[in-house]
Phi, psi and omega in degrees: 000134179286161180301319179299319179296318180295319178297313180298322179297319178294319180293321177293320178297316179299317178299321178295322178293323176294320177301311181297320179298314181297318180295320180294322178289326181294318185267359167051245188297340181281354183228174179264087183290346177297339179285341189302313179302324179290320177297317181291325176296322178293320177298319178300319178298322178296313180295321179296321179296319178294316182299324180293337183258001186292138171272157186296335184262005181266074185291326183293315178294322177299321179293320179298318177298317182295317178296320179297318179295320178297317180293321176300314179295322179295317179293325177296319177294318179300317180298319178296315183296316183286313190269320184268331183252352177055042176251116191265090170220154185264136182288324188232331193234008178283175179293334175206173181266201180290155171288152183301125176076021179301332182300321181295324182282317189265344189233067181296332182269000176071028181297330185261000186300311182294320179293323178295315178299320179295319179297318179294314182299313183289326178294317178296322177296321179290326176298321178291322183285328182219095183289358184246349185291126183279345181285320188298313180296332175294316177298319178296316180301316181295317180296318180290323178295317178302320183279346178101008180272088185296312183298318179294319180295317179301314180297320181291314179296320178297321178292320177300318181288327176295321182285328178220092184298344181267007183280103184291334179291315176297321180296312181293323180294320179293316178296326179295340177267010176084014181267149177281136181236154180297157177296134181289336182297345180287350186232113186265353176074014181273344179245146180281126180274352186287162182270352183242160174262141182199164172258142181231130177251119175261130181237122174245124182236134180287128178247349173198181181298334185238357185238144177232142170265151183225130175225155177219127180237147180254154181219150182282349180213157177294322179301316180296321178296320180294318179299320181294316180296320178297321179294324177299316180291325177295324178294326175294320178300313180293336179278359175088017178290140174286130181305327181290333181271345187302317180300337178273353183250336188215135176234126178240135177226135176258134175238138173252120181251130172228139187307125175069009180247158178302140178286130178261127181244142180235108174300142181234123181231143176296144181258320186203193185293343178280354178061034173284154180257143174280105181261034182303133180080006182288128181278066186298327185273355184273129178289150174261109188223136357289139188290145175292130178301141182306131175077001185283125173289154183235132174262111186218132175057040178070023183220142175268119181249118181271161177295140185302151182296150176288135180259000000 
């Protein structure tokens, strides 16, 4: 294996670990959140291993490591806030972030102080490494808001909204601090604001008669997205779902994102008992350029989408 292949494998593994951590925190009592610190520690080891091998001119990989470290620190703080301090707010995908100065109210013993400082430090480093990533300033804003730094949080949320005008979390967080924000109607969400091209698979799964869970994962190629979707359907097959009932239990949609271009969506429906997806019209032979860096999380449409799990 070439060094580039080994580096990409580590970054993909780290991205997969962040995905698993985020999902466990999202579903709370339904999962074993005690595993999250171990998952994040493993992701940190991956980023550290990549950093030790970085060449001085590889700015893109350095930026991916910096964004990954910031996201890791953000998830670690979220885990502490949710599980150890019992303060229920979402780090990336809720309607808003923490209330200003929540750390003082919920953390009298200072359990989150070191994690908060780490989240701020890594986010600022990531801002320097990648001046365009829309996820990092949102993470910085939440950490600063949690700690009570209003001016810093306002500046961070405003920067997040500047980088992605459609991010409703940044918009709501900024408005919650009493700041005026641009009209949301100015942004219709039909074009991808990201700087990279990627495939995104949205999965909606029925969890009750009235509730659906929703996840979205990004992939560097259409082929990888297709493999992931096929594996999802195979897992349903192994779970004993009747093929005729599957459309009422699971919805899969493929999106192709290219910077500044309209988002292309492909409805996906099961065809038969093999649970294959109809990929009619899928541009399998078209390259996705500029390619999404391996393992890089994407902030899109007010949602953090992690790189798809390793199969």
